N, C-alpha and C positions, 0 to 999 in steps of 0.2 A: 763455671764449668766450660771447658773447651773454648779457649780464647784465641787459638791459633787460626788464622785465615789464609787461604790461598787465593790469589787474584789472577785473572786470566784476561788476555786482550779482548777489548770490546768487539772487535771484528769477528773473533772466534765465536763469541756468545751470540751475536746477531745472526751469523750464518747457521749455527746450530738451531736457533729459534725458528728460522725460516724452514729448515729441513724437517724439524720434528713436529711442527704445528699441524695437528689434525685431531679431531675429537675421537673418531672411531679408529680402531686398529686397521691397518691396510692389509694385514694377513693374520691368519689364526695363529695361536700359540704353537700348535702342532706343525704348521707350515714353516714357522720361523725357526723352530728347532731343526727341521729337516728329517730325513730318514735316519733312524737309529736302529741298529740291529739289537733285538732283545737278547740279553745275556742272562746267565744264571748267577746268582749270588753264591760266593764261596763261603759257606758257613764255618769252615774249619779255620779260616784266617781271622785276624781281628776284624770285627764288623765295622765298616766305615759308617760313621754317623755325622751328617753335616750340621754345622751351626751357622748362625748369622750374627750380625752386629746388633745385639739386643741384650738387655739385662736378664731376661728369662734364660738365656743360654749360659749365664754365669752359674746357674744352678746345675747345669749339665757339667760344667768344668769342675765344680765342687764334688758332684757325685762320682765323677771319673778320676778325680785327683790329678787332673791335667789333660793334655791331649791324648795321652795313652793311659790306659787303665792302671792305676796304682793298686798294689795288692791290698793295702789297708784302706782303700777308698770304699764308699758304699757299693759302687758297681763291682769292685774287686771282690768284696766279701760275698756278693751274690753269685760269684762265678762268671761274671761277664767279661768279655775281652773286646774292648772298643778302641777305635782310633777316631778321634774327632777331627774334622776337616772344615775349614772356613769356606763357605759357599754363599756369598751375598749375590752372586750371579745366578738368578733363579733358572734361567735357561740352561746354563751349564749343569746346575744341580739336577735338573729334571732329566737331562741327557744321561748323566751318570747313573741315575736311578734305573732307567730303561736298560742301559748296558749291563747292569748287574754289579757295578762298582760299589753301590750302596743300596740296601733295601729300604732306606728312609728318604723322605722328602721333608724338609723343614721350611715352614713359612707361615704366613697368616692364613686364616680360613679362606678368605676371598682369593688369595693366590692359588689355593688348591682348586678353586672353581676354574681358574684359568688353565691349569694343567690337566684338568679332568679328562678331556677328550684324548689327549696324547696317551695317558697311562691306561686308558680303557681300551686301547687298540689291541691289546693282547691279554688273555686271561691271567697270565703270570704276573703282569704288572698292574693289574687293577688295584686301586688304592683302598686301604682300610685305615680310617683315622683312629689312632690309639691313645692320644694324649693331648689335653689342653694344658699348655705350660702356664700361660699368663693372659691377663687382659692388659692392654697397653694404657699407660698413663704418660707416655713420653713422645707422642706424635702430635704435630701441630699444623694448623693452617695460619700462616703469617700473611698479613695484608698491609697494603699501603694506606696512606691518608686518602679519604674519600670513600672507603668501604667501612661501613659501620655495623651492618647486620648481614646475615646470609643473603637476604633479598638483594643487597647491593652488588652481589657477584654477577648479576644478570648482565650479559653482553661484555663481560670482562675476560681477560686472558688469565688462565690459571696454569701453573706449571707443577708437574709431579713426575715421578719416575715411571717409565713404561713397565708394566708388569710387576710393579713393586707393591709395598704394603699399604700405600695410600689410596689406591684405586677404590677400594671399598669404603674408606673413610669419606672420600669426596662424594661418593654416591649417597651415603647416609646424610651428609650435610645438604646435598641438593634436595633429597626427599623431604628432609625436615623443613627446608625453606620453600617448599612447593615449587622448586625449579627442576629442570631436566638438563641432561647433558647438551641438548641443542641450545640451551640458553647461555652457555659459556663457550669460550674458545680455549681448548686444551692444548698446552704445549707439553709434548712428551719428552722427558729427559731420559738419557741413557742410564745414568748412574744415580745412586741414592745420595752419596755424600762425597765431599773432598776432591772433586774434579771439576773441570770446566763444564762438563756435561751433567752436573748435578743441579737439582732445583734451586738450592740456595745461591749458587754462583750465577745461574741464569737470571734469577730474580734480582740479585744485587746489581747486575750490569745492564738490565733492560727495564727502564722506567715504565714501559707500556704494560708490563705484567703486574696485575693487581694482587695476585695471591700465589703463594708457594707452599707446598706440602713438604715438611721437613721433620727430621728427628731432633731431639732436644739439643745436642751440641750445636747444630746449625741454627736452630731457633734462637739460642742465646747469642750466637754470632751476629744474627740479623737484628735482634731487638734489645739485647742486653739481659733479658729474663722474661719469665712467663707473665709477670704483671708490669713489665717495663715497656717503654716506648723508645725506639732507636733515636739517637741524637745525631748520628752521622759520624760520631767520634769512635775511635778504636774499632773501626770496621763495621759498625752497625749502620743500618740504612735509616736515614732520617724519617721519623714518624712511623716506622714499621712497628707493628704490634700483633699480638695473637688474637685472631677472631674466634677460633674454636680449637680446643685442645682435648686429647683423650684423657687429660687430667679431669675433665668434666664429662666428656663424651665417652664414658668408661666402658660401654658395651658395643664399641664399634670394631675394634681390632682384637681378635682372638688369635693367639699364637699356638700352633699345633704341630704335631708330627703325624705323618701318614706313612704306612708300611705296605710294601708289596704283598699281595695276597699269597703268592707262593711261599714267601719267607714266613709270613704270619702263621699259616696253617701247618707248616713244617716245623716251626720253632715257637709255638704258642707260649710255652713256659718261659722261654727266653724273653719274649716280648713282654709278658706279664711282669717278669722280674725287672725289666728295664723301666716300665711304667711305675712300678712300686718303688724302685730305687730313686727315680726322679722325685716322686712325691715325698719320700723320706728325706731327701736332700732339701726339699722345700720347707719341711717342718724344722729342720736343723738351722736353715738360713734365717727363718723367722726369729728363732731364739738368739742367733748370733747378732742379728740387727738390734734386738733389744739390749743385748749385752754391750754392743758397740756404742749405743746411745747413752748408756748409763755409766758404764765402768771401763769401756774399751774391750776389744776382742782381738787377740793375736790371730785366731783362726780366720776371722773375717778379713783382717789386714792381709793375711796370706792369700786369700781369694782375690782381693783387690789387686795385689801385686801380680798374681797369676793372670788376671784379666788384662792388665796393662801389657804383660809380656806377650800374650796371645794376640791382642788387637794391635799392639804397637803404640808408641808414644804420640804419633801423629793423630791417632783417634782418641787415645786416653792419655792426655798430657800429665794428669795428676791422679793420685790415688783417692784421697779423701773427698775431692770435689767431683772429678769426672767419673772414676770407676764406681764410687759409691752412688753418685747421681744416676748412673746408668742402671744400677741395681734398683734404686728407689723408683725409677720410671716404670718398672714391671710390677704389676699387681698380681701376686701369685693366686692361681686357682686352687691348688691343693687337692686333697682327696674330696672334700665336700663339693668343690667346684666341678670336678670331673664327673662325679656321680650325678650332679644336677644337670650338667651340660649334656651328657650322653644318655641319661636314663629318664629324666623328667620330661615327659611329652608336653607338659603345660608350660615349660620354660620358654618364655618369649625371646630369650637370648641363647637358646640351646641349639643342639646339632641340627635338628630338622629345619628350623627356621633359617639358620645360617646357610644350610645347604641349598635351600630353595632360592634364597636371595643371591647366593654366590653364582649359581648357574644362570639365573635370570640376568644378572649383571654382565657376566662374561659373554652370553649370547647377544645381549643388547649392543655391546661394544664390538662385536665381531671377533672376539678372542677365541670363541669356540663356535663351530657350525651346528652342533647338536648337543643337547643336554645329556650327560652321562654322570649319574651321581656317584660320589665316593661313598663307600659303605661305612656304617657305624660298626664299632667293634662289638664283640660278644664276650668281653672280659667279665669274669665273675668278681664284682667289687665286694661281695660278701665272703669271699674265700679267705683262708688264713693268710694268704700272700699279702693281703691288704689289712684285714681287721686285726690280725695278731702282730703285725709288723709296724703299723702306723699308730699314732696316738691321737689323731684328729678325725676319727671316723664318726663321731657322734655330735658334731658341732651344730649349734643353732645360730642363725644370724641375729645380731643385735641391731638396734636402730643405727642407720648410717650417719644421721645428722644429729648434732647437738642443737635442739630446738631453741634453747635460750640464746646460744651464740648466733644462730641464724637470724633470729628476731632482732637482736641488737645490731647486727651488721647491716641488715636491710633497712631498719628504721633510721640508722645513721645516714645511709646513702640517700634515702628518701628525703630526709631533712636537708641534705646538702644540695638537693636539686633534682633528684631522680636516679633511675637505674640505667640510663642509656648506655653508659660505658661498660656495664657489666651484663647487659642483656644479649643473649644469643638469639632467642626467638620470642615473639610476643603474639598473643591472640586476644581478641576482645569479644565479649558478649554484652549485649544490650539488655536493658530491663526498664520497667515502668517506674514512675515516681513512687517513692516510698516502698518499693517492692523489697521483700526480705526472704521470700520463699522461691527456691529454684528447683523445680522438678527435674529429676534426671531424665525423664521421658521428653520433656519439653526441650531440653538442651542436649539431647543425645548426640546430635550431629556435631555440635561444638565440642562436647567432651571427647567424642571419638577422635576428632582431629588433634586435640591436645595430647591424648594418649599415644597416638601414632607418632607424633613428633618428639615426645619426651622419651620414647622407647630406648634410645641409645644413650641418653644423658643421665646415667646412673649416679654421677658425682656432681650434678648440678641441682640446685634447688628450683622447684616449681613454686614460684611466688604467686599466690592468688591475692590480688589486690582489688579492693573495693574503692570506687570513686564516687564523689557527690558533686552536685551542681552548685556553683558559688552565687547564684542569682540572689537568694535571700540574704546571704551574708553581705553582699555588696549593697543591697538596698538598706539593710540595717546600719551598715557603716555610714552611709550618706546621711541617714536620718539622725543617727546619734551624733555624728560630727557637726551637723548644722545646729542641732539642739544644744550641743555643748559649746558652740561658737568657735570651734577649731577648724571648721571646714567652710569654705566660701565657694559660691558658684557664680558663673556668668554665662551668658548666651541665651539659648532658648530650649524649650522642651525637645528632647531627642538629640540635642547637640550641646548639652551642658558641659562646661569645662570646670573642673573642681580644683580648688587650691588649698593646700595644707601648709600652714606656716609660711604663706606668701609664695609658695612654688607650686607649679602644676602637679597634680596627683594623677598618675595614669592608672585607671582602674583595671587595665589589662595586664598590669605588672603584678601578677599574682603573688610573687615572693614578697614584694613590698607591702601589698595589701594585707597579707597574712601577718607580717611582722608588726604592722601598725595595730591591727586588731588585737594581737597577743600582748601588746603593750598596755592594754586596759584603758586607753584614752577614748575609745569609741563605745562607751556604755554609760547608762544612767538608769534612773528608775523606770523609764519607759522603753528604752532601747538597749539591747545588750548584744553587740556584734560578736563578742568573744563566746558567749553562750551558744550563739547560732553556729559558729565554727566548730565548737565542741560537739554539738548535736550532729552536725554533718559527719564529723570524724567517727562518732559512735555508730551512726547509721552505716557508714561505709565499712567499718570493721565487722558489723553484724552481717552485712551482705557478703563480705569475703568469707567469713566463717561458714555461712550457709552454703555458699558455692562450693567451698572445699568439701564439706560434708556430703553434698549431693554428688560431687565428682567422684569421691571415694566409693560411695554406694554404687554408682554406675560401673566403676572399674570392677568391683567385686561381683556384680551381676554378670559381667562379661568374663568372669573367671580369670581376671588378670591380677596377679599377685604384685601389689605395689607396696613400697615402703612408705608408710604414712608420715614418717619423719621428714621425708623429702618434700612434702607438700605443706607449705606454711601460709597462713592467712594474715593479711595486713590491711589496715584501714588507712587510706590516704587522705580522705576528706576532700577538701576543695583545693588541695595544693597543686594538683596537676590537671587542670581542666583542658579539654581539647579546644573549647571556645571560652576564653577567659572572661568575656563580658557578653553573655547571650542577649540577643535583642528579640528573640521569639522562642516559642515552646520547642520548636524543632532543634534549635541550637542548644537549648538547655538539656534536651534529651540526650544529646551526644555526650554530655558530661556525666550522665548517670550510666555507669558502665562497670562491668567486671573485667579484669585483665589477668590473663595467665602469662607469666613471664618466666622463661627458663634463664636462670641467673647463675653466672660464675661467682662463687663465693670463695673466701680464703680457706686455706687448709685447716685453719683453727676451728671451722664450723663442722668438720667431718670427724666422726668418731673413728679411732683406729680399728682396723679389722686385719686379722692375720691373713685371711683368705677371702676372695670375693666369689660368692656362689649365689 
């Protein structure tokens, strides 16, 4: 997907980096737009509706039958008359909204927090949020070598578009990693993609920048793919790879439409039909995608061609790779998602929570000087406009993850040496020797921290892993080895050197120790190191399952609705000790621990869902 790259002189990039480098915004969004005279929307003309470069907007193209409403399209049959206009420049889009050229603003929820103060300046332009289009699965934080976890971003330079869709995503990542904006050096880029002033090009040309926030086409250009590492060939950046993606951080970027209050109340039926039409198009696209994957779909191919024609070949070079990939990056919210997002007050990823976070973030960064909330809509989701028109009004969410596939994948990764390369975040809790009971009251503070951090990672697995201390296994290995005559030692007490088959055996090399024990050579009638290892594995698995159960109980008591399939328990045994060869009880205790790890897993572990709600 998207293999075309544009290169720019290094001096240009360095100059832009110097100019744009500042964490806080130097002026508010309202000041940056400047004075704009409030105009009235002409409801008699085609209604101008903005779109941006995103897969969720392909649904709008489909519903409208193109940039202008086709009579036989979904919007056309509803009696709507719409002209779609591309507006990736959010400042320009907001200006046109105030001027009355369009009653709509299109962006991410956090972008609406940025524009909130501007549009609240006049009662006519006050915003009402009417539609959640999608959750993003196609935005990425790309990093260089030397950055392994979120914590490693501390004191590093990070580049992203000023006022763009990734400001909120970066904030989520910082909060999850217990960092603040003061812990990083932000480089504000002017454009989102395909120019010298875009994050991808600034990252490519400046080795001092550790991370860049980019959309999928640019991510592929930098790394080669979501699971790949850049080689330096074909325009990729050597050793660049994805740290965090909305493919896993699935509740970070919500794409929405906001409507002017004067237009909303004067044309509420029109607005409701627009929302219903988009949701109807979402249903039809779900079926077209299924047809496309199984037997092909002329209708979907027509949409892919339309998308390329609208965005241009520079952005969408191919249909089946780039246009379809753009569509697949957008996780549709659908009718169930909109009802949950706008009406479920207990939804931790819903309207109220997002609004509070959006305004807090925009004020913290100096984008707004005061908080002015955008209003929730009062559409009647139980009306015939929705329930008699749509077919997905009674859906129930199934389990997001295939537990068997998750278990298999993580067990394989653990056996290969651990989960470091797949770990986004990790938390550790300690316990006593032989402890297998974990009260949710005793570990409430630990559980609260894990819940807070996993909040955005709806498509990542929370692996609960139990660990055990290797001291007894090492002692039994030595006793069995000497007893069987296959292990020799020299030196003195406390400084023994052991030899296996004539070569030194490093008891701190846990991987080799476990391999030797599993070979069966270190057991006899009196000593059995393999049995000790198995007992440690069983104990660690029992601990992990007990921690998982207690964690879920705690979440339920906090009235937090979690998907239990997302939380999986694993026994690690002695394979990953923090202290491979403890010399005292304190060191041994460090190995007896429970570990919560937010893990990127493959797409095969996730059960297909038509809509995310």
